[in-house]
MDAnalysis code that builds the backbone (N, CA, C; Angstrom):
import MDAnalysis as mda
import numpy as np

u = mda.Universe.empty(444, n_residues=148, atom_resindex=np.repeat(np.arange(148), 3), trajectory=True)
u.add_TopologyAttr("name", ["N", "CA", "C"] * 148)
u.add_TopologyAttr("resid", np.arange(1, 149))
u.add_TopologyAttr("resname", ["MET", "ARG", "PHE", "LEU", "ILE", "GLN", "ARG", "VAL", "SER", "ARG", "ALA", "SER", "VAL", "SER", "VAL", "ASP", "GLY", "ALA", "CYS", "VAL", "GLY", "ALA", "ILE", "ASP", "LYS", "GLY", "PHE", "LEU", "VAL", "LEU", "ILE", "GLY", "ILE", "SER", "HIS", "THR", "ASP", "ASP", "ARG", "ALA", "VAL", "ALA", "ASP", "LYS", "MET", "VAL", "LYS", "LYS", "LEU", "CYS", "GLY", "LEU", "ARG", "ILE", "PHE", "GLU", "ASP", "ALA", "GLN", "GLY", "LYS", "THR", "ASN", "LEU", "ALA", "PRO", "ALA", "ASP", "VAL", "GLY", "GLY", "ASN", "LEU", "LEU", "LEU", "ILE", "SER", "GLN", "PHE", "THR", "LEU", "TYR", "ALA", "ASP", "CYS", "LYS", "HIS", "GLY", "TYR", "ARG", "PRO", "SER", "PHE", "THR", "ASN", "ALA", "ALA", "GLY", "PRO", "ALA", "GLU", "ALA", "GLU", "ALA", "LEU", "TYR", "GLU", "TYR", "VAL", "LEU", "ALA", "ALA", "CYS", "ARG", "GLU", "ARG", "PHE", "PRO", "ALA", "LEU", "ALA", "CYS", "GLY", "ARG", "PHE", "GLY", "ALA", "ASP", "MET", "LYS", "VAL", "GLU", "LEU", "CYS", "ASN", "GLU", "GLY", "PRO", "PHE", "THR", "VAL", "LEU", "LEU", "ASP", "SER", "ALA", "GLU", "LEU"])
u.atoms.positions = np.array([
    [-50.976, 89.923, -106.834],
    [-49.698, 89.375, -107.229],
    [-49.838, 87.857, -107.227],
    [-49.206, 87.252, -108.202],
    [-49.231, 85.795, -108.298],
    [-47.815, 85.266, -108.454],
    [-47.523, 84.231, -107.691],
    [-46.260, 83.512, -107.809],
    [-46.599, 82.071, -108.194],
    [-46.137, 81.637, -109.337],
    [-46.239, 80.237, -109.726],
    [-44.903, 79.601, -109.371],
    [-44.926, 78.739, -108.348],
    [-43.699, 78.209, -107.749],
    [-43.535, 76.748, -108.149],
    [-42.379, 76.435, -108.695],
    [-42.080, 75.060, -109.057],
    [-40.844, 74.603, -108.291],
    [-40.975, 73.482, -107.600],
    [-39.843, 72.898, -106.899],
    [-38.969, 72.217, -107.951],
    [-37.696, 72.622, -108.008],
    [-36.820, 72.125, -109.075],
    [-35.519, 71.554, -108.530],
    [-34.942, 70.657, -109.299],
    [-33.587, 70.188, -108.998],
    [-32.579, 71.026, -109.772],
    [-33.062, 71.696, -110.834],
    [-32.249, 72.663, -111.574],
    [-33.176, 73.483, -112.464],
    [-32.768, 74.710, -112.738],
    [-33.527, 75.581, -113.633],
    [-32.607, 76.671, -114.159],
    [-32.911, 77.134, -115.379],
    [-32.114, 78.219, -115.955],
    [-32.991, 79.054, -116.878],
    [-32.531, 80.263, -117.133],
    [-33.212, 81.158, -118.054],
    [-32.173, 81.799, -118.965],
    [-32.512, 81.851, -120.258],
    [-31.602, 82.418, -121.254],
    [-32.287, 83.536, -122.023],
    [-31.484, 84.495, -122.453],
    [-31.939, 85.583, -123.315],
    [-30.962, 85.646, -124.485],
    [-31.482, 85.622, -125.700],
    [-30.649, 85.654, -126.910],
    [-29.565, 84.574, -126.892],
    [-29.916, 83.387, -126.408],
    [-28.999, 82.262, -126.398],
    [-27.975, 82.256, -125.282],
    [-27.979, 83.281, -124.425],
    [-27.012, 83.354, -123.318],
    [-27.741, 83.165, -121.993],
    [-27.199, 82.300, -121.151],
    [-27.789, 82.070, -119.830],
    [-27.616, 83.321, -118.973],
    [-28.730, 83.830, -118.435],
    [-28.674, 85.012, -117.567],
    [-28.953, 84.662, -116.107],
    [-29.395, 83.423, -115.849],
    [-29.653, 83.001, -114.485],
    [-29.838, 81.496, -114.413],
    [-29.275, 80.872, -113.377],
    [-29.413, 79.428, -113.205],
    [-29.287, 79.072, -111.730],
    [-30.014, 78.026, -111.328],
    [-29.916, 77.496, -109.968],
    [-29.908, 75.977, -110.033],
    [-29.457, 75.377, -108.955],
    [-29.651, 73.950, -108.764],
    [-30.920, 73.812, -107.931],
    [-30.927, 73.034, -106.902],
    [-32.112, 72.804, -106.078],
    [-32.706, 74.116, -105.571],
    [-34.030, 74.221, -105.657],
    [-34.705, 75.402, -105.162],
    [-36.062, 75.597, -105.802],
    [-36.452, 76.861, -105.910],
    [-37.733, 77.225, -106.508],
    [-37.514, 78.041, -107.769],
    [-38.177, 77.656, -108.850],
    [-38.344, 78.518, -110.013],
    [-39.668, 79.226, -109.782],
    [-39.643, 80.559, -109.774],
    [-40.842, 81.326, -109.461],
    [-41.167, 82.270, -110.612],
    [-42.340, 82.060, -111.215],
    [-42.851, 82.978, -112.229],
    [-43.714, 83.989, -111.496],
    [-43.460, 85.278, -111.735],
    [-44.085, 86.346, -110.964],
    [-44.986, 87.195, -111.849],
    [-46.265, 87.227, -111.496],
    [-47.226, 88.084, -112.179],
    [-47.639, 89.215, -111.253],
    [-47.683, 90.422, -111.797],
    [-48.007, 91.606, -110.993],
    [-49.226, 92.288, -111.588],
    [-50.214, 92.560, -110.727],
    [-51.426, 93.234, -111.197],
    [-51.339, 94.733, -110.922],
    [-52.246, 95.458, -111.508],
    [-52.262, 96.918, -111.350],
    [-52.680, 97.344, -109.949],
    [-53.178, 96.421, -109.123],
    [-53.581, 96.769, -107.755],
    [-52.503, 96.420, -106.726],
    [-51.407, 95.819, -107.145],
    [-50.359, 95.397, -106.206],
    [-49.497, 96.565, -105.755],
    [-48.945, 96.425, -104.546],
    [-48.035, 97.423, -103.997],
    [-46.983, 96.723, -103.150],
    [-46.133, 97.477, -102.479],
    [-45.054, 96.900, -101.685],
    [-45.562, 96.077, -100.505],
    [-46.671, 96.472, -99.920],
    [-47.228, 95.705, -98.803],
    [-47.641, 94.311, -99.264],
    [-48.244, 94.226, -100.433],
    [-48.607, 92.931, -101.015],
    [-47.343, 92.129, -101.304],
    [-46.353, 92.776, -101.889],
    [-45.093, 92.104, -102.206],
    [-44.429, 91.556, -100.946],
    [-44.439, 92.319, -99.868],
    [-43.834, 91.860, -98.614],
    [-44.500, 90.579, -98.110],
    [-45.833, 90.513, -98.165],
    [-46.549, 89.307, -97.734],
    [-46.202, 88.116, -98.625],
    [-46.132, 88.356, -99.924],
    [-45.848, 87.276, -100.866],
    [-44.419, 86.749, -100.687],
    [-43.472, 87.646, -100.494],
    [-42.075, 87.230, -100.308],
    [-41.934, 86.429, -99.022],
    [-42.594, 86.867, -97.963],
    [-42.533, 86.136, -96.692],
    [-43.067, 84.723, -96.871],
    [-44.201, 84.587, -97.529],
    [-44.803, 83.274, -97.751],
    [-43.902, 82.420, -98.645],
    [-43.386, 82.998, -99.718],
    [-42.500, 82.270, -100.643],
    [-41.281, 81.713, -99.919],
    [-40.602, 82.546, -99.189],
    [-39.343, 82.134, -98.548],
    [-39.554, 81.103, -97.451],
    [-40.736, 81.070, -96.869],
    [-41.012, 80.111, -95.812],
    [-41.763, 78.867, -96.273],
    [-42.107, 78.826, -97.559],
    [-42.913, 77.725, -98.080],
    [-42.183, 76.385, -97.944],
    [-42.814, 75.472, -97.231],
    [-42.180, 74.187, -96.913],
    [-42.703, 73.100, -97.851],
    [-42.048, 72.958, -98.997],
    [-42.470, 71.930, -99.947],
    [-41.323, 70.994, -100.351],
    [-40.235, 71.022, -99.573],
    [-39.176, 70.027, -99.748],
    [-39.357, 68.954, -98.692],
    [-38.998, 67.731, -99.041],
    [-39.198, 66.607, -98.137],
    [-38.137, 66.541, -97.046],
    [-38.584, 66.169, -95.854],
    [-37.671, 65.928, -94.739],
    [-37.245, 64.452, -94.751],
    [-36.540, 64.005, -93.719],
    [-36.041, 62.626, -93.650],
    [-37.170, 61.595, -93.625],
    [-38.355, 62.004, -93.202],
    [-39.500, 61.089, -93.164],
    [-40.344, 61.159, -94.440],
    [-39.900, 61.930, -95.415],
    [-40.631, 62.039, -96.673],
    [-41.793, 63.011, -96.652],
    [-41.919, 63.793, -95.588],
    [-42.992, 64.788, -95.476],
    [-42.510, 66.117, -96.050],
    [-43.403, 66.824, -96.725],
    [-43.039, 68.143, -97.237],
    [-43.046, 69.107, -96.058],
    [-41.861, 69.286, -95.475],
    [-41.747, 70.017, -94.220],
    [-40.574, 70.990, -94.212],
    [-39.866, 71.132, -95.342],
    [-38.672, 71.966, -95.373],
    [-38.785, 73.079, -96.410],
    [-38.289, 74.248, -96.031],
    [-38.246, 75.417, -96.915],
    [-36.948, 75.391, -97.716],
    [-36.823, 76.229, -98.732],
    [-35.601, 76.228, -99.548],
    [-34.319, 76.404, -98.732],
    [-34.319, 77.317, -97.779],
    [-33.113, 77.556, -96.976],
    [-32.726, 76.331, -96.164],
    [-33.719, 75.509, -95.784],
    [-33.454, 74.307, -94.994],
    [-32.698, 73.234, -95.776],
    [-32.803, 73.289, -97.108],
    [-32.172, 72.264, -97.952],
    [-31.027, 72.840, -98.790],
    [-30.592, 74.059, -98.457],
    [-29.536, 74.699, -99.238],
    [-30.001, 75.106, -100.619],
    [-31.301, 75.360, -100.754],
    [-31.888, 75.720, -102.046],
    [-31.746, 77.195, -102.362],
    [-32.111, 77.532, -103.577],
    [-32.021, 78.904, -104.047],
    [-33.287, 79.253, -104.814],
    [-33.368, 80.479, -105.298],
    [-34.516, 80.961, -106.061],
    [-34.078, 81.433, -107.446],
    [-34.917, 81.138, -108.433],
    [-34.802, 81.732, -109.765],
    [-36.124, 82.438, -110.001],
    [-36.092, 83.780, -110.075],
    [-37.298, 84.601, -110.186],
    [-37.411, 85.183, -111.586],
    [-38.588, 85.012, -112.192],
    [-38.808, 85.448, -113.570],
    [-40.144, 86.179, -113.657],
    [-40.148, 87.367, -114.223],
    [-41.395, 88.112, -114.394],
    [-42.213, 87.469, -115.515],
    [-43.542, 87.397, -115.307],
    [-44.414, 86.810, -116.325],
    [-45.809, 87.404, -116.209],
    [-46.062, 88.447, -116.989],
    [-47.351, 89.135, -116.912],
    [-48.501, 88.232, -117.353],
    [-48.216, 87.170, -118.106],
    [-49.286, 86.304, -118.597],
    [-49.987, 85.527, -117.478],
    [-49.447, 85.574, -116.257],
    [-50.160, 84.963, -115.137],
    [-51.474, 85.694, -114.850],
    [-51.636, 86.879, -115.421],
    [-52.890, 87.618, -115.280],
    [-53.732, 87.577, -116.544],
    [-53.555, 86.534, -117.338],
    [-54.382, 86.368, -118.537],
    [-55.831, 86.113, -118.131],
    [-56.737, 86.805, -118.771],
    [-58.168, 86.606, -118.564],
    [-58.709, 85.938, -119.825],
    [-59.152, 84.706, -119.683],
    [-59.610, 83.919, -120.838],
    [-61.124, 83.688, -120.801],
    [-61.853, 84.531, -120.081],
    [-63.294, 84.340, -119.921],
    [-64.068, 84.550, -121.214],
    [-63.627, 85.480, -122.040],
    [-64.375, 85.838, -123.243],
    [-63.551, 85.543, -124.486],
    [-64.125, 84.791, -125.385],
    [-63.452, 84.499, -126.644],
    [-62.242, 83.597, -126.456],
    [-61.350, 83.650, -127.448],
    [-60.182, 82.766, -127.456],
    [-58.856, 83.497, -127.345],
    [-58.909, 84.809, -127.335],
    [-57.689, 85.601, -127.177],
    [-57.657, 86.165, -125.767],
    [-56.630, 85.823, -124.990],
    [-56.560, 86.316, -123.611],
    [-56.449, 87.839, -123.544],
    [-57.045, 88.386, -122.505],
    [-56.908, 89.806, -122.202],
    [-55.925, 89.930, -121.037],
    [-55.122, 90.981, -121.059],
    [-54.150, 91.191, -119.997],
    [-54.387, 92.506, -119.263],
    [-55.629, 92.956, -119.239],
    [-55.944, 94.238, -118.614],
    [-55.741, 94.228, -117.097],
    [-55.718, 93.064, -116.488],
    [-55.496, 92.995, -115.037],
    [-54.025, 93.054, -114.658],
    [-53.141, 92.888, -115.629],
    [-51.700, 92.961, -115.360],
    [-51.282, 94.424, -115.214],
    [-50.282, 94.651, -114.375],
    [-49.741, 96.009, -114.218],
    [-49.051, 96.441, -115.510],
    [-48.983, 97.741, -115.736],
    [-48.237, 98.275, -116.870],
    [-46.751, 98.007, -116.689],
    [-45.985, 98.058, -117.768],
    [-44.562, 97.702, -117.705],
    [-43.749, 98.475, -116.665],
    [-43.892, 99.770, -116.582],
    [-43.080, 100.567, -115.644],
    [-43.418, 100.208, -114.201],
    [-44.709, 100.125, -113.902],
    [-45.163, 99.781, -112.554],
    [-44.744, 98.355, -112.194],
    [-44.910, 97.419, -113.123],
    [-44.560, 96.019, -112.873],
    [-43.058, 95.851, -112.672],
    [-42.261, 96.529, -113.479],
    [-40.808, 96.393, -113.341],
    [-40.328, 96.906, -111.983],
    [-40.874, 98.027, -111.542],
    [-40.477, 98.579, -110.246],
    [-40.819, 97.606, -109.117],
    [-41.996, 97.013, -109.159],
    [-42.397, 96.080, -108.102],
    [-41.625, 94.754, -108.221],
    [-41.344, 94.312, -109.435],
    [-40.522, 93.112, -109.644],
    [-39.138, 93.328, -109.039],
    [-38.537, 94.475, -109.266],
    [-37.216, 94.780, -108.697],
    [-37.285, 94.826, -107.174],
    [-38.394, 95.322, -106.644],
    [-38.582, 95.331, -105.188],
    [-38.625, 93.905, -104.637],
    [-39.350, 93.012, -105.328],
    [-39.423, 91.603, -104.921],
    [-38.031, 90.973, -104.975],
    [-37.277, 91.248, -106.036],
    [-35.910, 90.711, -106.142],
    [-35.063, 91.154, -104.951],
    [-35.115, 92.434, -104.629],
    [-34.315, 92.960, -103.519],
    [-34.726, 92.316, -102.194],
    [-36.023, 92.155, -101.974],
    [-36.507, 91.549, -100.732],
    [-36.070, 90.085, -100.628],
    [-36.098, 89.365, -101.729],
    [-35.680, 87.961, -101.714],
    [-34.167, 87.832, -101.560],
    [-33.413, 88.788, -102.100],
    [-31.948, 88.749, -101.971],
    [-31.499, 88.875, -100.517],
    [-32.316, 89.487, -99.674],
    [-31.980, 89.577, -98.257],
    [-31.877, 88.189, -97.631],
    [-32.656, 87.239, -98.127],
    [-32.656, 85.869, -97.595],
    [-31.867, 84.900, -98.470],
    [-31.771, 85.205, -99.747],
    [-31.071, 84.353, -100.709],
    [-30.131, 85.237, -101.539],
    [-28.967, 85.587, -100.991],
    [-28.063, 86.535, -101.656],
    [-27.641, 86.125, -103.070],
    [-27.611, 84.825, -103.345],
    [-27.153, 84.363, -104.661],
    [-28.323, 84.019, -105.588],
    [-29.499, 84.571, -105.313],
    [-30.636, 84.230, -106.164],
    [-30.356, 84.617, -107.613],
    [-31.039, 83.932, -108.510],
    [-30.910, 84.201, -109.941],
    [-32.217, 84.802, -110.436],
    [-32.158, 85.500, -111.566],
    [-33.379, 86.103, -112.099],
    [-33.309, 86.203, -113.615],
    [-34.486, 86.381, -114.185],
    [-34.588, 86.622, -115.611],
    [-34.368, 88.098, -115.891],
    [-34.644, 88.499, -117.117],
    [-34.514, 89.894, -117.514],
    [-35.907, 90.430, -117.829],
    [-36.339, 91.422, -117.086],
    [-37.687, 91.962, -117.233],
    [-37.944, 92.379, -118.682],
    [-39.060, 91.943, -119.229],
    [-39.496, 92.350, -120.558],
    [-38.806, 91.646, -121.712],
    [-37.851, 90.805, -121.434],
    [-37.113, 90.121, -122.505],
    [-37.860, 88.872, -122.951],
    [-37.526, 88.406, -124.158],
    [-37.994, 87.118, -124.648],
    [-37.071, 86.071, -124.046],
    [-37.567, 85.336, -123.067],
    [-36.725, 84.411, -122.303],
    [-37.069, 82.959, -122.631],
    [-36.070, 82.129, -122.545],
    [-36.235, 80.680, -122.669],
    [-35.915, 80.079, -121.303],
    [-36.872, 79.348, -120.750],
    [-36.728, 78.788, -119.411],
    [-36.635, 77.271, -119.513],
    [-35.635, 76.716, -118.846],
    [-35.490, 75.266, -118.758],
    [-35.508, 74.878, -117.294],
    [-36.155, 73.735, -116.979],
    [-36.228, 73.306, -115.601],
    [-36.429, 71.807, -115.508],
    [-36.074, 71.287, -114.360],
    [-36.389, 69.912, -113.997],
    [-37.248, 70.005, -112.744],
    [-38.558, 69.902, -112.921],
    [-39.523, 70.028, -111.838],
    [-39.519, 68.736, -111.043],
    [-39.232, 68.819, -109.761],
    [-39.217, 67.646, -108.883],
    [-40.628, 67.331, -108.424],
    [-41.070, 66.135, -108.673],
    [-42.366, 65.689, -108.189],
    [-43.293, 65.201, -109.302],
    [-43.792, 66.038, -110.160],
    [-43.685, 67.497, -110.158],
    [-44.437, 68.112, -108.983],
    [-43.920, 69.241, -108.541],
    [-44.521, 69.951, -107.418],
    [-44.620, 71.415, -107.813],
    [-45.857, 71.886, -108.038],
    [-46.108, 73.255, -108.463],
    [-47.208, 73.846, -107.587],
    [-46.979, 75.069, -107.105],
    [-47.921, 75.746, -106.213],
    [-48.170, 77.154, -106.747],
    [-49.432, 77.572, -106.720],
    [-49.777, 78.940, -107.098],
    [-50.110, 79.720, -105.835],
    [-49.332, 80.782, -105.578],
    [-49.653, 81.722, -104.499],
    [-50.316, 82.930, -105.132],
    [-51.485, 83.279, -104.661],
    [-52.214, 84.438, -105.167],
    [-52.465, 85.372, -103.988],
    [-52.034, 86.604, -104.104],
    [-52.190, 87.554, -102.997],
    [-53.653, 87.757, -102.616],
    [-54.563, 87.529, -103.541],
    [-55.992, 87.662, -103.237],
    [-56.463, 86.595, -102.261],
    [-55.656, 85.540, -102.089],
    [-56.048, 84.442, -101.212],
    [-55.229, 84.389, -99.927],
    [-54.325, 85.362, -99.711],
    [-53.507, 85.370, -98.498],
    [-54.145, 86.215, -97.420],
])
């Protein structure tokens, strides 16, 4: 599982021209799910995500998690995080989970994050989405379950 986390001052996602999710300060998280992921992997990733301290404290150190600054989460599924570009010029997505398996695990991640962030926002699984954000810093972190 991969989470591409961007610290934002605002972010939104639209489908067919209508906003389906928006946050102010917090994390925009693009979520990639592989065919080897399960709920145990998701639990570890959610724990790390929710505790990730990349907001600045009063001394300017990145020492605060989203909950510490009144932040929120915008979670968006993105199978392209498992693009394999080793051969040729067209990415392969064979490492990404199939749609049914990925959607079930994505919904599990949403539910687990809602326990800590009840007002979290999300995209629509499988939809053609337009994402807008203001990345603070910029500050972007990749969490990969293979490295946890």
